[in-house]
N, C-alpha and C positions, 0 to 999 in steps of 0.2 A: 827183646823181651827174654825174661828168664826162663829156665826150665819149668815145667809144670810138675808139680808133685802128686802123689796118688790121690790126695784130698781134693786138689784142685780138679783133677779129671774126673773123680767121681761126682764132684758137684756140677760139673758141665754135663756130665752124661745123665744126671737124675732128670725125672720129669719136670717141665716148667710149670710154674703156677700162672694164673692169669695176670697179665701185666696191666698196670693202670694207665689211663691215657695221658696222664701228666708228664711220664717219665719220657725223656728224649728219644726220638726214634733213630736207630741206627740207619745211617744213610745208604751204606753200601755193604753188602755181605763180603766185599772184597777183603776186609779186615780179618774175617775167618781164615781166608786163604793164605795171608800173610803170617798168620798164627801157626798154621800147620807147616808153613815152610821154614820158619825159624825155629820152631819147637823141635827138641830132641824126642826121640821115642820115649814114650811114657814107661816109668819103671812100675812094675807091679809088686806090691808088698806080698810077703809069705803069708800074712794072715788073711789077705783078701781072697775073694772067691776065685775060682780056677780059671774063670774067663779073663782074657787080656784085654787091655783097653789100648787100641792102636790111636795113632795120630789121626786117622781117617774118621774114627768114630767121634774124636774131639771135634773135628771140623764139622762133621755132621750135626753134632749138638749145637754147636755155636750157630750154623746157618738155621737150624730149626729155632733157636732163640730169636735170631733176627727176624724171622719170617712172623713168628708170634708178635713180637713187638710192632712189626708193620700192620699186620692184621688188626691189632688193637688200636693203632693210631687210624686206620681207614674206618673203623666203626665209630670212632670218636667224633667225626666231623659233623657239624651242625646241619639240619635240614635247611634246604633253600627256601627262602621267604618268596611266597608268591606276591607279584606285583598287582595292586589293583588296577582295573582297567581305567584309562584316562577319561574324565568326563568331558563330553563335548560342551562346548559353551555357545550361547546363543547371544547376538548382539541385537539390540532393538532401540529404538528412539520413540519418545512419547512427549505429549504436551500436557502440562499442568499449570494451574493458576500460580502466579508469584507468591501469593500468600502461603500456599500449601508447599511450595518449593523451598520457602525459607525455614520450614520446619525441620528440613534435613540439618542444617547447621545448628539449630536448637536441640535436636536430638544427639548430634554428634558431640555438642558441648556437654550435655549430661552424662553421656557414656565416658567421655574423658574423665570427668569427675568421679565416676565410678570405678575407674581403672579398667575400663573396656573400651578402648577406642575402636571405631567402626568406620567403614566406607559407605558411601550412598547406596552402592549395590548391595551390601550386607544388610543395610536398613531395609530396602525394598524386598530382599529375600526374606527378612523376619517378618515382615508385614504379610507376605504371601503365606507363610507358615502359619500364621495366626488366623488369617481369613480360611484357610484350608481346615483348621481344627474346629472351627465354628459349627454349630448346628444350622440346618438349612433356615430356620426361622431368625436366628442371631444374624446369619449372613444377609439374608434378604433385608433386615431392619438397618444393618450398617450400610448397605448399598443405597438404601432410600435417602440416607443423609449426604450421600455424595452427589453433588449436581453434575448435570451432563454438561460437557463443554464441546464447542466446535473443534474437531481434530483438524490436523494439518499444520503446516508452518504459518506463523503470523506474516501479515503484510509489511513489507519494508516501507518505511515513511521517509 
C-alpha cells in the first residue's frame, strides 16, 4: 500500500457517519493492522493544527470504522419468523349411502371446472364450516332432511 498523505489521515481520523446496511461488511479488522505495519509515519503539514497524527491513531480510526460497519450489519438482520404450531389431525371412518357418496365426485367435478380442485376431506370440512355458521333453526331444519342410517360396517355377502 502507498504512503498516506495528510488528507487521507484526516479523513480516517474524522468522525464516521452511520453506515448503510447494504454496504459490505469488513470481515476482519486485521486489515487495519496490516495498514499500520506497511504505512510510513504520517507527515503533518505546516498549515495543519499543532496535533500530530500518528499511525496508531490511524489504526484506531480504521478499527472504529470496522466496528461501526459490523454494528450496522448486526442491526440489519431480519427478525426471526415464528412458526405456527402444527395442527393435530384426527382420522375417522363413517358410513353413508352410496347416493350421497357419489355427490363427492359431482362436487369435485364442479370445482375442477371452477379452477379450484378439492379433495373429499376438504369438501367435508367445508360442509362442517357451513353447518357451524348456520343459526340453530336452520341447522335443525337441515338435519331433519338427513335420514338416519344404521351405523357400522355392512355385512359381507
